[in-house]
C-alpha angles and dihedrals in degrees: 000000000000124000096252090052090051092051092048093049092047090052091052095051090045088058090052090050091045095051091049092051090048091053090046088053091052092051090046091053090053090048092044099231134159114319095227087077087072089065096055098091091058094079096055092040091056094048087048088054093057094044089046094051089049094050087047095051098040100083092047091051090048091050092048092053089057133238120332122248116238 
């Protein structure tokens, strides 16, 4: 598995974790539990930001390096 594939897979799993934590926050809001539960989605969202920025910049960096040798 290459580095780019690993980052894509991590980004996909982080999106699933983020969605689940947001849904848990909505349920917690209905049940009126502790307010710290609303901060749980921020960790996967921050990690998703970094992987997303990498995936956004990767094609531009590859183009700048030049054509790949086969």
